[in-house]
N, C-alpha and C positions, 0 to 999 in steps of 0.2 A: 124370508131369509132363514138360514139355519138358526135354530133356537139358541145355540151357544153364544150368539151375538147379543144376548140380553144380560143385563146385570143379574136378573133372577137366576139364570142358568149358572152364572159364575158363582153365586153365593151357595146355591143348593147343591151343586155338583162337584165343584173343584175343591171343596173343603176336604182335604185328605188328612187323616189323622195319623201321626207317626209317634213312636216312642223309642227311647233307648232301652235296649235289652242287652244282657251281658253276653251270653253265648248263642242264644237262639235267634240269629240274625242271618239274613241272606243278602239284603240289598244295602250294601255298605254299612252305615251306622244306623239306618232306619229300617223298621219293618212296618209294613202297612197293616194296621189293625182293622181299619174300617174306611176304605176309600170313599164310600158314600154311606151315610146312615141308612140302615135297612128300612127304617120307618119312612124314609123319603119316597119309597116306591109304593104309591097308592093308586096310581092311574097310568094309562099309556103315555100321558104327557110327561110324567115323571121319568119314565124310561127314555123318552126322547131327550129330555134334559140330561140324563146320565150319559147317553151317547154323545151329546154335545161336549160333556166333560172329557170324554175319551179323545175326541178330535182336538180339543184344546191342548191336552197333554201331549199329543203327538206333534202338534204344531209348535209347541214350546221347545222340543228337543231336536226334531229331525233336520231342519235347515242347516244348523251348524254341523251336525254329524255328517251329513252328506257332503257338505263343502269340504270339511277337513279330511275325511277318510275316503271319500269317493273321488275328489278332485285334487286337493292339495297333496295328499299322500301319493297321488299318481303322477306327480311332476307337472300337473296343470297348476297355474297360478304360483308364480315364484318371483324372484328378483326384486324384493323390496330394497330401497336404499338403505334403510336401517335394519340390520340383520341381528340385532342384539336382543336376546331374551324374548323373542316373540313366539307365541304358540305355533304359528305356521312354520317358522324356520326350524323349531325343535322337531316338528313332525317330519319335515322334509329331510333333515339330517338322518333321522332313523338310525342313529348310531348306537342306541341301546334302549333298554326298557325305561330308563329315566326320561329320555326325550319324549317317548310316547305317552307315558303316564302324565307328564307335565302338560302334554297337549290334550289331555282328557280322554285318552284312548281306553283307559280301563273302566270308565264310568258307564255302566249299563243301567243305572237306576231308573232313568226316565222311561226306558222301554218297559221295565217291569212295573212301574206305576201305571202305565197305560194298560198293560196286560191285566193287572189287578182290577182296574176299572171295568174292563171288558168281561172278566170272569164274574164280577159281581152282577153285572147286567144280565149275563146268561143265567145266573142262579136265580135272579128275581123275576125274570120275564114270566115264567110259568105261573107264578102266584098272583099276578096282577089281572084284574078283570076289566072288561070293557073294550078290548081291542076289536077292531075289524080284523079279519083273517090276514089281510094285506099288511096291516101294521105289525102284527106279531111276527110274521115271517120276515118282513123287511128289517125290523129292529134286531132280530136274531142274526140275520145275514150281515148287517153292518158290524155288529160286535165281533162276529167270527172273522170277517174281513180284516178288521183292525188288529185283532190278536194275531192272525196269520202274518200280516205285514210286519208287525213287531218281531215275531220270531224269525221271519225271513232275514231281517236286518241283523238280528243277534247271531244267527248261524253264519252269515257271511262275514261278520266282524270277528267272532270268537270261536267258531267251529262248534264244539260240544258246549251246550248251555243247559242250565237247570230248566226243567219243564214245570211250570207252576200253573195248575189248573183250578185253583181255588182262590177266592178273593182274599181270604185270610189264611195264611200259612206261616206258622212260626217255627216250623221244623227246619233243620239244616238239610237242604236239598242238594244232592250231588248233581254234577253235570250229566246230562243224557247224551248218548251218541247222536251225531248229526242225522243218521238214518231215522231215529225215533222222532227227532225234531221235525224232519220233513214229512213224516207220516201225519203229524198233527197239522202242519202247514197245509198239506194237500187236502186233508179231510175237512179242515175249516173252510178252505177255498171252495171245495166242492159243494158244501152246504150253502155257502154264500152265493155261489152261482145259481143254485136251485131256488133260493129264496129272494134274492134281490131284484129290484125293478130294472128294466132295461134303461130307463131314463131317470134322472134325478128329480126330486120334487121341484116345483116352480121356484126359481130364484137361486137354486143350489146347484146349478150346472157344474159338473166336474168336481165339486168340493164335498160331496157325500158319495159313499160307496155305491156303485151300480154293478149290474151283471157284467158289463164290459170291463170295468176296473178289476173285478175279481178274476176274470178270464185272463186279462193282461198280466196280472201279477203271477198267476199260476203258470203262464207261459214262461215267465222269467225263472220261476222255481224249477220248472222242468229243464230249462236250458242249463241252470246251475248244476243239476243232477246229471247232465250230459244225456238227457232223454230227448234228443232232438226231434224224433218222430212225433212225440206228443206236443212238444213246443211248437213245431211248425203248424200243426192242426189248430192249436189254440190261437196262435197269431192270425191265422187265416180266418178264424171265426170272428175275431175282433174287427179285422179289416173289412169283412163282408156283411157285418150286421147292420150297416147303414146309419150308424149313429155318429160316425167320425169321418172327417175328410181333411186332407192337407190344405193348408192355406197356400194359395198359389201366387197371390199378389205379394211381391217382394217388399213393397212398402208397408204391408200389413203384418209382416212376420213378427214384429215386436208385440203385436196383440196377443200372441201366445202367452207372454209373460205378464201382461196386464191381467190376464186370467179369463177363464170361462170361454175360451175360444172353441171353434168347431174342431180343432185338432186335439184339445185336451181330453184326457181320459180320467186321470185323478190328480188333484193338486191341492196344496194347502193354501187357504184363503187368507189374505191380508187386506184389511179394509179399514181406513181411518174412521169411517162413520160408525163402525161397530167396535171401536177401541181395540183393534186387532194388530196394532203395530208393536214391534219389539226390536231390541238391539240384536243385530244378526251379523255374523261375520261375513256371510256372502255379500250382503249389501255394503257393509261399512269398510270392508278390506279391499274392495275392487273399484271403488269410486272415490274421487277426491273433490276438490273445489271445481265447480260451484255446487256440486251435489251435496257434499258434506263439508262443514267447516270446523267440526270439533277436532281440536288439535291432538286430543289424546287417542284418536282412533283413525287416523288417516284423514288427510285434508288439511285445513288450516293454512293452505298455501304452500306447504312443504312437500306433501305427498310422500313423506318418508316411509309410511307403512302400507301404502297401497300396493297390492299384489298384482303384478302384471305378468308379462312373458318376456323371456330373454329374446334377443333377435334370432338366436338359433331355433328356438321353439316356434317363433312366428313363421319362420321360413318352412318349417315342417308342416305346420297347420295350413297356412295360406301363402304359398309362394307368390311373389309379385307377378310372375309370368302367367299365372293361372287365374282366370276370372272366377270369382266366388262371391256371390252377393252377401253371404253370411259375414264376411269380413267387415263390411260396413254396417251391418245390422247388429251383430253380436257385440261389436265394440263401438266406443265413441269415436267416430270417424276421424276427427282432427287430432287424435292422440296416437294414431297408428304408427307414425314414424318417430314418435318421441320416446325418450328413455322410459318414461312411466306411461304405460298403456292402461286405459280404463276399459273394463269389461262392462258392457252396456245392456245385457239382457234384463237385469233387474234394476231399472232406473226410473220406474214409475213412482214419483214422489207425491206425498200428500200436498194437495194444492195449498199454496201459500204457507207451507210448513216452515218451521224454524230449523234451518239446516245446521244449527249448532247442536241440535238434538240428534240422538241416534234413531229415534223412533218416528221416522217419516216415510219409510218405503212401503208402498202398497203393491208392489209386484207379487204375484202369486208364485209359490215354489212348486215347480212341476215334478211330480213323482213319476208319471208315465204319460206319454202322448203318442199319437198315431205314428209319427216319424220313428220313434223308438221301436215300436212293434214291427213296422215295416223292415227296419234294419235287423231286428232280431230274427225275423222270418228269413231274411237273406242269409244270415249266419247259419240258421238251422238247415235251410235247403242246401247250402254248400257242404255242411257236415254230412248230409245224407247223400252227397254225390250228384245232386240235381243242380249242376252249376249254371246251366242256361237260365233256369227259373230264378236262381239266386241273383244273377246279374240283372234281371228285369226289376226285381225289388230294389236292389242297390241303385239302379239308375232312376227310379222314381224320386229318390232324395237328391241325387246328383243333379238331375235335370231341373228340379225345383230351385236349386242353388245356382243354376246357369253354369254348371260344371260340364266338362266334356263327358260324353257317354263312355262308360267302361266297356271295352271290347276285348277283354282278355289280356290286357297289358298288366303285368305284375301278378303277384300271388293274391288270389281272390280273398282268402281269409284275412290277410293283412290289410287289403284294401277296404274291406268291410269294417275292420277294427278302426282304421284311421277315419273312415267316414263317420262312425259312431262318435269318435273323439271330437270331431269338428262339429257335428250336428248337435250333440248333447252336452257340449261344454258347459260346465257350471251347473249341471243337473244331477251330479253325484253318481255317474255311471262308470267312468273310465277305469278306476281301480278294479271294480268288480268285473269289468269286461276283460281286463288283463288276466285275472285269476281264472275266470270261466273258460277262456279260450286257450289257457296254458301258454300264453305268449309273454308272460311277465318278464322272464330273463332276457328276452329279445329287446324289449322296449322300455324297461324301467331302469332308472339310473343307479338304484341302490340294491335291488333284489336281483342278483345275477347268478347265484349258484345253480348248478344243474338240477339239484334235487330240492329246489325251493318249495315246490308244492308239497311233496312228501314230508319234508321237515317242518312244514307249517310256518315258513318265514313270512307268509302273507297275512297270517292272523295277527290280531291285536293282542297285547298282553292284558291280563285281568288285573284289576287294581289289587295291590296287597291288602288294602283295607277290606275289600270284599272277601278275600280268601280268609283273612283272620276272623272276620265277623261270622263266617260260616262254621267256625270251629275247625277249619282246615278240611272240611268235607269237600269244598271246592278246591281244585288244584290249578296251578298255573299251566298255561300252554307250554308244551315241552320246549319249543324253540326259545322261550324267554326265561327258562329256569337258569 
């Protein structure tokens, strides 16, 4: 299994040293002085441990970020009984910068901590002796993949962001234009594609970066840049490389989220045997009793804070008249007609776990999987005017769900968007999909102005503490000034 699952890895690598500085700060109130002691890098195994630290840092921050800003912000997951002073309802109100900051929207520190760890690894790899050629290239590819992934999320959340390419940087770094950020993202992913293995090491299926994972994320980056010709080719490469296949047995669909399935491309691992469980909003805000009994966080018999779907949204996603096996797999079946609906993708619980605790969910968090890439290719083909080919890809996913075949009824771009919403629900995609396709004003309940994209209404605000800590070199997104 991946080395970060050991106590030694946690001790050696995750020790991040921070200090308070007066003006020379960029990451809120902390500046990373030494993410990992340079003296720790004496062997290839130390580099592997350092990579483990980067994966752990990413796993600690990303699930909540994707849930809150990819799904909740996009009108997925709403309708709690108790609407008072909850992070999620603040986020969905989106009535001002205060709501979003309170929901954690301005906090980018976790991404920059992960980036600093990757930067340090890239700095130290050349000075370590004893690698096989494969090891050195693979470790470099993994660090560049993780750095690119972090910057890709930062760019989609905030637009222009500081580019930090050193492990230690106490200067006040201004925001770089998105074009420059994407130059780094694409360059890092190109190098990762060149250096990474086609398959994960034994036991680490889908949870360590591979060539396919890097190609898949680059496909998303190209789609975000509206470069659909390149996106389509990259998606096709992933689909035809022979490493991934759709799960066709409807009873086995839940296995995608248990983790390491034939459909997974890259995911974050959660395993109780390796002490990888954590409090997580995706798990604890979408399931109640008997899955969770902690009264402070949904459950306890009241379900006051469980986030479900209004009846209106349920009818949009899964109309009663239309067969769709995902309705009974993605959700806890016997709650479908009730006021409080349980979302069931992430319901793999630690065996005999204490459900009064938050830390019992072992479901893996999916970053990208084959169904995502198939639908992204359908979107790209449609944008390129190749509509018949696009419909073929769309129908691979519809047919798997036992849905009727798309035969030209309705606007194809909108149909693909809805299919992505249904298929990838809870995986952090939908808000980004609305931005990328420029269909936000048509389908979002709050962002309705005609010039929403140009004005930056889709961007998150930057925390005022981040701005002040940079000595005001970092500026607020224009929409939120």
